[in-house]
C-alpha positions in Angstrom: 1.0 120.9 24.1 0.3 117.0 25.1 -2.1 115.8 27.8 -1.8 117.4 31.2 0.5 115.3 33.2 1.6 114.9 37.2 4.7 117.4 37.6 7.3 115.4 39.7 9.2 117.1 42.8 11.3 117.2 45.3 11.7 119.7 48.1 15.2 118.6 49.8 16.1 118.8 53.6 18.5 121.0 54.2 22.0 118.1 53.7 20.6 117.8 50.2 20.3 120.9 49.3 23.6 121.8 51.1 24.7 119.0 48.6 23.0 120.7 45.3 24.3 123.9 46.5 27.8 122.6 44.5 28.1 124.8 41.4 29.3 121.7 39.1 26.3 118.8 41.3 23.4 122.0 39.7 24.9 122.3 36.2 24.5 118.3 36.2 21.5 117.8 37.2 20.3 120.3 35.1 22.0 119.2 31.8 20.1 115.7 33.3 16.3 117.2 33.6 17.0 119.3 30.2 19.0 116.9 28.0 18.1 114.0 29.3 20.0 110.6 30.5 23.6 110.7 30.4 27.2 108.8 31.8 29.5 110.2 34.2 31.9 110.8 31.1 29.3 112.4 29.0 28.8 115.2 31.9 32.6 114.8 32.4 33.4 116.2 28.8 30.5 118.5 29.0 31.6 120.6 32.1 35.3 119.8 31.6 35.8 117.9 34.6 37.5 114.4 34.8 35.4 111.1 35.2 36.3 110.2 38.8 34.9 114.2 40.0 32.0 113.3 37.6 31.4 110.0 38.9 31.5 111.4 42.9 29.1 114.6 42.1 26.8 112.0 40.6 26.7 109.9 43.9 26.4 112.8 46.0 23.0 113.6 43.9 22.2 110.2 43.3 22.4 109.9 47.4 20.3 112.7 48.4 17.6 111.7 45.9 18.0 114.0 42.7 18.9 111.4 40.3 19.0 107.7 39.8 20.2 104.9 37.9 18.6 104.6 34.2 18.2 100.9 34.2 17.2 101.0 30.9 20.6 102.1 29.4 24.0 101.2 30.2 25.8 97.8 31.0 28.2 96.3 33.6 30.5 98.9 32.0 28.8 101.8 31.6 26.1 103.6 34.1 23.6 106.2 32.8 22.1 108.4 35.2 18.6 110.4 34.4 17.2 113.2 37.1 14.6 111.8 39.6 12.6 114.7 39.4 11.3 118.0 37.3 11.7 120.3 39.4 13.0 121.1 43.0 10.9 123.0 45.3 13.1 125.1 47.7 11.4 125.0 51.2 9.9 128.1 52.6 12.8 130.3 55.2 12.9 128.0 57.9 14.2 129.3 61.6 17.0 126.9 62.5 20.6 128.4 61.1 21.2 124.6 59.6 18.6 124.8 57.2 19.0 128.9 56.7 22.4 128.2 56.1 21.9 125.6 52.9 19.2 128.1 51.8 21.7 130.6 51.5 24.3 128.2 49.9 22.3 127.0 47.4 20.6 130.4 46.4 24.6 131.1 45.6 24.8 128.5 43.6 21.5 128.8 42.0 21.7 132.5 41.0 25.4 132.1 39.4 23.8 129.5 37.1 21.1 131.6 36.3 22.8 134.8 35.2 25.1 132.0 33.4 22.2 131.4 31.8 20.1 134.8 31.0 23.5 135.7 30.0 23.7 133.1 27.6 20.6 133.7 26.3 21.9 137.6 25.2 24.7 136.9 23.7 22.8 133.8 21.3 19.2 136.4 20.5 21.2 137.2 17.0 20.8 133.6 15.7 17.2 133.2 17.1 14.4 132.6 14.5 12.2 135.9 14.2 8.9 133.7 16.0 11.8 132.5 18.9 13.0 136.2 19.4 9.4 137.6 19.8 8.7 134.6 22.4 11.7 135.6 24.1 11.4 138.8 26.8 14.1 139.9 29.4 11.6 141.9 31.2 11.5 143.5 35.1 8.8 144.7 36.8 8.5 146.6 40.1 5.3 146.7 42.2 3.9 148.4 46.0 3.1 144.8 47.4 2.6 143.9 51.1 4.6 140.6 51.8 1.3 138.3 52.1 0.1 140.6 48.6 3.9 139.5 47.0 3.4 136.1 48.1 0.2 135.5 46.7 1.7 137.2 43.6 4.5 134.4 43.7 2.1 131.5 44.1 -0.2 132.7 41.3 3.1 132.8 38.6 4.3 130.0 40.0 0.8 128.1 39.4 0.4 129.4 35.5 4.4 127.8 35.4 3.3 124.7 36.4 0.4 124.6 34.4 2.8 125.4 31.6 5.0 122.3 32.8 2.3 120.1 33.1 0.9 120.9 29.3 4.2 120.1 28.0 6.3 117.2 26.9 8.6 116.0 29.7 11.8 117.9 29.8 14.3 115.7 28.3 12.0 113.6 26.3 11.9 113.9 22.0 10.1 117.3 21.3 7.5 118.0 18.6 8.9 119.9 15.5 9.1 123.4 16.3 9.9 123.0 20.2 12.6 123.3 22.4 13.0 124.3 25.9 11.8 127.8 27.2 13.7 128.9 30.9 11.5 131.3 32.9 13.6 132.6 35.5 11.3 133.8 38.2 12.7 135.9 41.4 10.5 138.3 43.7 12.3 140.2 46.2 11.5 143.4 48.3 14.1 145.7 46.0 16.6 147.7 48.8 17.3 151.6 48.1 21.1 151.8 46.4 23.7 151.8 49.1 21.8 150.7 51.8 19.7 153.7 52.7 
């Protein structure tokens, strides 16, 4: 563990959230956060895009403050990008339709990414070392709670995760031996009965 640091976060408005809801942009931001700075060409190769499309998506992410130029890299011919923040904090549900629609679009895109990440983790499980298999989990818990108790539980879990981030190396940096990014996907929601009853 490293000395505690401030975890940089962004809370996008409805327009920025809508821009981030594009699946390719969400993947690009994730790669820039997890693996560090990259060029449009490198990201295009990773995601199976042409470099023009990758550049367009990167400009949209930059326009809304999710990424920025990496001034320490690149030259007149090659532009490097880096994540501007380590985490995206989605604002609480709002009453206006525009924000609600943007939240829904983002939630759908994020869920698609999360399902793909979880599927890849399950498929890679046999290739993990015994230590990493033991450190991994695929768990779910159903607990009868009021809305306020559920909100308090989610706040506690988020605080624990942010504390762990603040005590860990910054994403995309070089890590000590044996250290690698660990993804924790947190979903909490009131369970709906099967068949809509």
